[in-house]
N, C-alpha and C positions, 0 to 999 in steps of 0.2 A: 334419644333424638338429639341432634346437635343444636346447640344454641346459636344465636346470630354471631357470636364471637368465634365459633369454631366451624361455621359453615364454609365449605370450599366452593368457590364459584367455578362453573364449568369453563374450561379453556376453549376458546374459539378455535376451530380447525384452521390450519394453514392452507391458504389457497394454492392451487396447482402452479400458477405463475411464480409465486414466492418460493415454492419448493424447487422449481426449476432454476431460479436465480441462485438459490443457496447451493444447489448441486453444481452449478457452473462455477461458483466461487471455490468449492472443494476441488473440482477437477482442475481448474486453472492453478490452484495451489500445488496440486500433485504434479502437474506438468512443469512447474518451475523448479522442481527438484529440491525445494526447501521445505520447511515445515508448513503445514497447512494453516492458513490464517483465516478464521471465520469472524466476520463482524457480527455483533449482536443485531437482532431484528430491529429495524427502525434506525440503526446507526447511520449517521450522516457521514459522507466522505469529506465534507467541509466543516471546519470548526465554526461555532457560533460567531457571528461578526465577520466571517470571511477569512481567507488565508492571508497571513502576513509573513513577509520574508524576514528572517532573523538568523543570520549566519553564525554569530558568535565566533567568527574567525575560521569557521570550517569552509572547505572548498570541495567541489565535485567536478568531475569530468565525465563526459560520455564518449565512447570510442569511435563514433561515426556520425556523419551528418545526415545519413539516410539509412533506412533499414526496410526490408520487406515485411509486410504483415505476416506474423508467425515466426519472424526471425529473431535472433538474439542481438542484444546491444551490451557491450562492456561498460560497466560503471565503476568508478573509483572515487574515493573520498580521502581527504587528509585533514588533520587538525580537528577531528571530531572529539570534543571534550565531554560529550553527553554520556551519562551513566545509566540511562533508562530508555524504555520504550513504552508506548501506550498500548501496544497490541501483544507484546511478549515480554517475558521477564529478562532482565539483563540489559547490557548496553547494546542496542541494535539500531540500525537505520532502516526505516520503512520507506519503500519507494512506491509512489503512486503515479499513474499515467494521467496526465491532464487534470490533476487534482481530483481524480475519481477513484478508480479501482486500484487496489494494492496489487502490484505485480512482482514485488520482491521484498525480502527482509534479510539484512546482512548483519553479522556480528561486528562490533567495533573492537579492534585489537590494536593496542598501542596507538590510539587515536586515528586509526585507518580502517578502511573497508575496501573490498574489491569483489567483483563477481559479474555475472551476466543476468540480465532480465530478458524475458521473452515478451515480445509485443504480440498480444492476442491477434489471431487471424481475422477476427471480425472488426478490427479497428479500421476505420475509413482512411483512404489515402489522403495525404495532406500533411500540414504542419502540426506537430505535437510537442509536448515537453514532459519532463519528469519532475516530480516534487520529492525531495529527500527530507525525511522528518525523524527527529529523535527528541528525547526529553532529558530533563535534569542536567543542564539547562535546556529549555525549549529551543530547538533548532529547526529551521525550515528554509530550504534553498530550492529555488526553481532553476532547473537546468536551462541551457541554451536550447532553442528549438531545433528539432530534427525532422526530417521528412520521412513519412511512411509511404511506401509504394506497394502496389498490388502485384 
């Protein structure tokens, strides 16, 4: 008979809505064509205390001022000195839509990155932005706003 030190507590079952959200993250990661990025359960899209811009000399550009929901947007960055990532190993830039969901992860090579992010089809029409994040040193840049159309 197990003692109180070795007893294993039952794991609560995951709710159907949580499983669907997790599946949506996996599917969106697969659609991006990059590695699948899954956030731990209960992980927040915003850091404690809110988001703070900290460029460390890095710059970003987005390739268009408007994009259709479900469409792709070219993103580039220069002078990224970061050597780490909070979600994957190595020097990578993580891209979030409106400080929320992760829509892209790009490797940093020679202080630069470039690629395309797909704006999810379910994103509402209107003004949006991208947040570019990396670590070592912590770097956070909010892009110029762009318009999503249906």
